[in-house]
N, C-alpha and C positions, 0 to 999 in steps of 0.2 A: 807459488803453490801453497795451499794451507798446510800447516804442520800435520804430521801423522798423528792420529789419536793415540793416546796412551792406552795400551791394552789393560783390561781389568785383571788384576792379579788373581791367579788361580788359587783357591783355598787348598792348603796342604794339610792333610790329615794322616794319622798313622793308625792302622788297624792291626792289632796283635791277636793271634790265635794261640790259646793255650790248650791244655789237654782236657778241659771240661767237656762233658757231653753237650751236643748242640752245635756241631760244626756248620749245620745248615744256616744258623743265624749269622755266623761269620762270613760265609760265602755270599749270602744275600746282601749283607751290609756293604761289603766291598763293591758288589755289582751296583747297588743303588747309589753309592757315593760317586762311582765312575760315571754313571748315567747322569748324575747331577752336575757333572763338569769339574769334580774335585780331583786334585792330584793325590793319590793314595799310596802311602808307604806301607808295605805288608811284610810281616815276619811271623813265623810260627815255630813253636817249640817242637821237640822230637815227639812228645806225647800227642801234640795236635795232629801230626802226620799219622799216628796210629788211630786216632779217632776218625780221621778222614777215611782211612781204610775200612774201619768197622762200620761206620754210620753211613758213608756215602759210596762205599765200594770202590774207592779210588786209591790205588796203591802207588805211592811215590816215595822215592828214596829221600830221606831228610837231608842227605848231603848234596844231592844233585837234582832233586825233584823240582819241576818247573811249575810253581803255583800259578804263574801267569796263564798257563794253558787251561786253567779252570774257567777262564772268562772269554767272552766273545772277542775276536780279533780287533774289532773296531773300538773296543774299550781299553785295550792294553797300552795305548800310547801314553796314558797318564798314570800307569801303574808301575811302581818301583818295588821290586821284591828283594828282600835282604835275608841273608843267612842269619840264623838265630845267634851265632857267635860273632857277628860282624860289629864289633864294638866301635868301629870307625864310621858306621852308617849314620845317615842323617838323624833318625829318631833318637840316637843316643846323645845328641848334642843340643844344648839349650840355645845355640845360635843358628840353628838350621831353619828357623822360621816355621816349624810345624805348629799348627794352631791348636790341635787337640789330639789326644790319644784315646783309642777305644780298645779295651781288652775284651774280645767277644769271640768265643765264649771264654769265661774266666774260671779256671779251676780253683778249688779251695787252697791248693798248695801255692799257686801263683798269687792268689789274693793275699795269703798270709805273708809271703815274701815282700810283696809291695807294701803292705801295711807296716812292715818292720824295716823297710829300707834296705833289704837284702837283694842285690841285683846279680843274678848268676848268668843272665843271657840278655839279648837285645830286647826281648819282650818286657822283662822286668825293669831293665834300664830305661826304656822309653817311658814307662809309667812313672818311674822315679824322677825323671827329668821334668815331666809334666807337673808333678807336685812341687818340685823345688822352684820351677819357673812361674808357678801360680797360673798355669794354663789348665784348660778343661781336660779332665780325665774321667772317662766313663768305664766302669767295669760291669760286665754282664755275667754274673755268676749263675750257674745252673747246678743246683744241688738240693737234695731233700732226703731226709729231714736235715735241719740245720742244728749243729751242736752249739753249745755256749761259746766255744772257741771261734767257730765260724761267725756267729753273731757279733762277738766282741771285735773281731778283725774288721767286719763291715762297719761297725760303729766308729772304730778308730779312723777309718778312711773317710766316712761321712763327715766327721768332725774336722777333717783336713780340707773339706770342700769337694771331695770326690763324689761324683754321681754314682750311686750304687743302684743299678737298674737290673734286678733279677729277671731272668727269662720266665716271666709269668704271663702268658697270653690271656687276654680277656675273651669272653664269648658273647658279649652283647652285640657284636657286629655279625653274629650268626655265621661263623666260619664254615665253609663247605669242604675244606681240604686242609692237610697239614701245612701246605704253603701259605694258606690264609693265617694260620697261627704263627708261622715264622714271620710273615710280613707285619703282623701286629707288633711284635717285639722290635723288629727293625725300624718300624715307623716311630716308635717311642724314642729310640736312640737318635734317629734323624731329627726329631723335634728338639731334643736336648742340645743338639749341635747347631740348631738354627738352619738346617738344610731344607730347602723347599722340596717337596716330593708329592707323589700321588700313589705311594705304596699302599696306603690304606684309605678307605673312605672316612671322611670326617664325620663325627657325630653331629646330627642335626636335631633340633627340638622336634619331637614328634607332633605331627599335626592332627593325628587321631590315634585312638588306642588300637594297637595291633592285636588281632585275634590270637588267642592261645588255645591249646587243646582243652583247657578248663572252661572255655566259653560254651561248651556243648551242653552243660547242665550240671547241677550240683552233684549228681551221681555219676557223671560221665567220666 
């Protein structure tokens, strides 16, 4: 009999939720990665659980809350959820084979601690490991306006090779819903990770000029 084919290794990615506004981005990102066949390691700070309650109306106990329950049963087989203080979890080790870490959403406090190598929980430790191992780290900050301190911390991370991808949705794709805006940002993250997806439509060179309200006349 011919030998069994060697299975294609499943990509291992870590998604970390911090207390920045925009938990919808984090939820959708995990969902899209699972749909793409990735193994996802997920952890969230205590503040992220509070944001989840305020923005999504989902109340979970940070100590016992089941984040896996946020996702469809058929997707949970490749989801690994870790407690924020689980320093022995795979994302905290450089030898665990995790390809990339995405902090989405990323609060300014979490971003500052990552930029200065201060790891107080698994979320920050996972980012620290990605930097020291030379692996892809993507942070998705959601804050406005930005202070000089915020900008300096982002610059420090960018100089280390970190992808700083603020949650700034575009409008050229003519979004029809909040979900369209969320998908725009998530699609950008997936692109930087090299994950094939159909979350957003790709821009195509226009074949003709699209009409606008201003085409009705100079005075219209």
